[in-house]
C-alpha positions in Angstrom: -26.2 -9.3 -13.8 -24.8 -5.7 -14.3 -21.6 -4.6 -12.6 -21.8 -1.7 -10.1 -21.8 1.8 -11.8 -19.6 4.5 -11.0 -21.2 7.0 -8.4 -21.5 10.8 -8.5 -19.0 12.7 -6.4 -20.6 14.0 -3.3 -18.0 13.1 -0.5 -18.8 12.2 3.1 -17.4 9.8 5.8 -19.5 6.8 6.5 -19.6 3.6 8.6 -20.8 0.5 7.1 -22.0 -2.5 9.1 -23.1 -5.9 7.8 -26.0 -7.5 9.5 -29.5 -9.0 9.6 -32.4 -9.6 12.2 -30.3 -12.5 13.8 -27.5 -10.0 14.9 -29.8 -7.3 15.8 -28.7 -7.2 19.5 -25.0 -7.0 18.5 -25.8 -4.3 16.1 -27.6 -2.4 19.0 -24.7 -2.7 21.1 -22.4 -1.5 18.5 -24.7 1.4 17.4 -25.1 2.4 21.2 -21.4 2.7 21.5 -20.9 4.6 18.4 -23.7 7.2 19.1 -22.3 7.7 22.7 -19.5 9.5 21.1 -20.8 10.5 17.7 -24.5 11.3 17.1 -24.1 12.4 13.6 -21.8 10.2 11.4 -24.0 8.3 8.8 -24.3 4.6 9.4 -25.2 2.4 6.5 -26.6 -1.3 7.0 -25.4 -3.8 4.4 -27.8 -6.7 4.5 -26.3 -10.1 5.1 -29.3 -11.9 3.6 -32.9 -11.3 2.9 -33.9 -11.4 6.6 -32.9 -7.9 7.5 -36.3 -6.1 7.8 -36.5 -5.9 11.5 -32.9 -4.7 11.9 -33.3 -2.1 9.3 -36.5 -0.7 11.0 -35.1 -0.9 14.5 -31.6 0.5 13.7 -33.2 3.3 11.5 -35.7 4.4 14.1 -33.2 4.3 16.9 -29.9 5.4 15.3 -30.7 6.8 12.0 -29.0 3.8 10.1 -30.0 3.8 6.5 -30.1 0.8 4.3 -27.4 0.4 1.6 -29.0 2.2 -1.4 -28.4 -0.4 -4.2 -29.3 -3.8 -3.3 -28.5 -5.1 -6.8 -24.8 -4.5 -6.0 -25.3 -7.3 -3.3 -27.0 -9.6 -5.8 -24.1 -8.9 -8.1 -21.5 -9.9 -5.4 -23.5 -12.9 -4.6 -23.8 -14.1 -8.2 -20.0 -13.3 -8.8 -18.8 -15.4 -5.8 -21.0 -18.4 -6.8 -20.0 -18.3 -10.5 -16.3 -18.0 -9.6 -16.0 -20.3 -6.6 -19.0 -22.5 -7.0 -21.9 -22.8 -4.5 -20.2 -24.9 -1.7 -16.6 -23.3 -1.6 -17.3 -20.9 1.4 -19.0 -21.5 4.6 -20.6 -18.1 4.6 -20.4 -16.5 1.2 -22.5 -13.6 2.5 -19.7 -12.2 4.2 -18.3 -10.9 0.9 -21.3 -8.6 0.9 -19.3 -6.1 2.9 -17.3 -5.4 -0.2 -20.3 -3.3 -1.3 -18.6 -0.5 0.6 -16.4 0.2 -2.5 -19.5 1.0 -4.4 -21.3 3.2 -1.9 -21.7 7.0 -1.6 -18.4 8.6 -2.7 -15.9 9.4 0.2 -14.1 7.7 3.0 -15.6 4.8 4.9 -15.1 2.6 7.8 -16.4 -1.0 8.0 -17.1 -2.3 11.3 -18.3 -5.9 12.4 -21.5 -6.0 14.7 -19.5 -8.0 17.4 -17.5 -4.8 18.3 -18.2 -2.0 20.7 -16.2 1.2 20.5 -14.9 3.5 23.1 -14.3 6.8 21.4 -15.4 8.7 18.3 -14.2 5.9 16.1 -14.7 7.6 12.6 -11.7 9.9 13.6 -9.4 7.0 12.3 -10.3 7.9 8.8 -8.1 11.1 9.3 -5.3 8.6 8.4 -6.6 8.3 4.9 -5.3 11.7 4.2 -1.9 9.8 4.0 -3.0 6.3 3.1 -5.6 4.7 1.0 -6.4 1.8 3.4 -6.2 1.5 7.1 -6.8 -1.3 9.7 -6.0 -1.6 13.4 -5.3 -5.0 14.9 -2.6 -7.6 15.8 -3.8 -10.3 13.4 -0.2 -10.3 11.9 1.3 -11.6 15.3 -0.3 -14.9 14.7 1.2 -15.7 11.6 -0.3 -16.6 8.3 -2.6 -19.4 9.6 -6.2 -18.9 8.9 -5.6 -16.5 6.0 -2.7 -18.1 3.9 -0.6 -21.2 3.4 3.1 -21.2 2.6 2.1 -21.7 -1.1 1.3 -17.9 -1.1 4.8 -17.0 -1.6 4.6 -18.3 -5.0 2.1 -15.7 -5.8 3.5 -12.7 -7.6 4.0 -9.7 -5.3 3.7 -11.8 -2.1 6.9 -11.8 0.1 7.4 -12.4 3.8 7.3 -8.7 4.5 4.0 -8.3 2.6 2.5 -11.3 4.7 3.5 -9.4 7.8 0.7 -6.9 6.9 -2.3 -9.3 7.1 -5.2 -8.0 8.9 -8.6 -8.7 10.5 -11.6 -8.0 8.2 -13.7 -6.9 11.1 -12.5 -3.3 11.2 -11.0 -1.6 8.1 -11.2 1.8 6.2 -10.7 3.0 2.8 -12.0 5.2 0.1 -15.1 4.6 -2.3 -14.1 3.5 -5.8 -10.7 2.6 -4.9 -11.5 -1.1 -5.9 -13.6 -1.6 -9.0 -16.0 -4.3 -10.0 -13.4 -5.5 -12.4 -10.8 -5.6 -9.8 -13.0 -7.8 -7.6 -13.8 -10.2 -10.6 -10.1 -10.5 -11.5 -9.0 -11.1 -8.0 -11.8 -13.6 -7.3 -10.8 -15.4 -10.5 -7.1 -15.5 -9.3 -8.0 -16.9 -6.0 -10.3 -19.5 -7.5 -7.5 -20.8 -9.7 -5.2 -21.1 -6.7 -7.1 -22.4 -3.7 -3.8 -23.9 -2.4 -2.8 -20.3 -1.4 -5.5 -20.1 1.3 -6.1 -21.5 4.7 -9.7 -22.4 5.2 -9.1 -25.1 7.7 -11.0 -23.1 10.4 -13.8 -22.4 8.0 -13.1 -18.6 7.5 -14.8 -17.2 4.5 -13.9 -13.9 3.2 -10.9 -13.0 5.2 -8.3 -14.9 3.2 -9.6 -13.6 -0.1 -10.0 -10.0 1.1 -6.4 -10.1 2.5 -5.3 -11.1 -0.9 -7.3 -8.4 -2.6 -5.9 -5.5 -0.3 -2.2 -6.8 -0.3 -2.4 -7.1 -4.0 -4.3 -4.2 -5.1 -3.6 -1.3 -2.5 0.1 -0.5 -1.8 -0.5 2.5 0.3 -1.9 0.9 3.3 -1.2 1.2 7.1 -2.1 -0.7 10.3 -2.7 1.7 12.8 -0.9 -0.4 15.5 2.3 0.8 14.0 1.7 4.4 14.6 4.1 6.4 16.6 3.6 5.5 20.3 1.9 2.1 19.5 -1.7 1.2 19.9 -3.6 -0.8 22.5 -5.0 -4.2 21.7 -8.5 -4.8 20.9 -9.4 -8.6 20.9 -11.7 -9.8 23.5 -9.5 -12.7 24.2 -7.0 -10.4 25.9 -6.6 -9.3 29.4 -7.4 -5.7 29.8 -8.4 -3.5 32.9 -11.9 -2.0 33.1 -12.5 1.5 34.1 -16.2 2.3 34.4 -17.4 0.9 31.0 -14.2 1.4 29.0 -11.2 -0.8 28.8 -7.5 -0.1 29.3 -4.4 -1.9 27.9 -1.9 -2.1 30.7 0.8 -3.3 28.3 0.6 -0.3 26.1 -0.6 2.1 28.9 -3.4 3.2 26.6 -7.3 3.1 26.6 -8.7 0.8 24.1 -10.2 2.4 20.9 -12.6 -0.7 20.4 -13.1 -4.2 21.6 -13.7 -7.1 19.0 -15.2 -10.4 20.1 -13.5 -12.1 17.1 -14.0 -15.9 17.4 -16.4 -15.7 20.4 -20.2 -16.3 20.5 -21.6 -13.3 22.5 -23.4 -14.9 25.3 -23.0 -15.7 29.0 -19.6 -17.0 29.9 -17.8 -15.1 27.1 -15.1 -12.5 27.9 -16.3 -9.0 28.9 -20.0 -10.2 28.7 -21.1 -7.6 31.2 -19.4 -5.0 29.3 -21.2 -5.9 26.1 -24.6 -6.1 27.9 -23.9 -2.6 29.3 -23.9 -1.2 25.7 -26.7 -3.3 24.5 -28.9 -2.1 27.3 -28.1 1.6 27.0 -30.9 4.0 26.4 -33.4 1.6 28.0 -33.7 -1.0 25.2 -36.7 -3.3 25.9 -34.8 -6.4 27.1 -37.9 -8.5 26.3 -37.2 -8.1 22.7 -33.6 -9.5 22.9 -32.9 -12.9 21.8 -32.1 -15.5 24.5 -28.4 -16.9 24.4 -28.4 -20.4 23.1 -25.7 -21.9 25.6 -23.8 -20.9 28.5 -20.7 -22.1 26.9 -18.8 -19.8 24.4 -16.9 -20.9 21.2 -13.3 -20.2 21.4 -11.0 -19.5 18.3 -7.9 -17.7 17.7 -7.5 -13.9 17.8 -6.7 -13.8 14.1 -10.0 -15.6 13.1 -13.0 -13.4 11.9 
């Protein structure tokens, strides 16, 4: 299968999401929150698998979301992952499809998981890419290296304790198209497959360990926005925040949240901030009869650094 080709230069900021019909409700909540503050920034759906037609139609009609233009890139990613790691190595190999963002329309991009809602014009964070080549915004590093790396990673060239202090959550990050090439991905995937002992997959994470390796190895000019002057609020749904109307406030940082991420939680009754998520899902009179019913009143809890 052919590698992705270089794109013509016509720069524009974009948001990428990864999804399918199964997470349509989550995508609607996310897009309602994005469009509340930003009606114009292009949003592109990267299909998680072949069951995406309903999601593409609904999100396109309601929010102007477009489909990733070259689905052969997704096929190439699927094939490369399987050829490099085998068919049973990852629990959810489709998570790697988000890496198609490197090969999209030239410009800056922000990738956002669908289990997120935002509380501001979130594309503005890409202004930091005037200074840096890669940005993230989370406190994953405070949890240590578990669920990403094992101590054996210190044997890898270029990986020190200070580098490992920069691990990040793969649910929210931004960069520039073309900064990572198809050859870069192939080489890094091969290195990772040759050293599975570097990675902690004990909690069945899929892309997060490998993508951390990719970024920490390949992109030196990176920045976690929580280290900006004045600090930054938290954003994990497992944390305690104060609610003001339909936004959240971090009392520890004395700042409003930029976004909330339900990483490690199943979005259903009983999960943290369920009413808040329902509010964004139901904005603009969405027909609730079309929404999927939650499967269980219980929610699955995992640590904040799990994606």
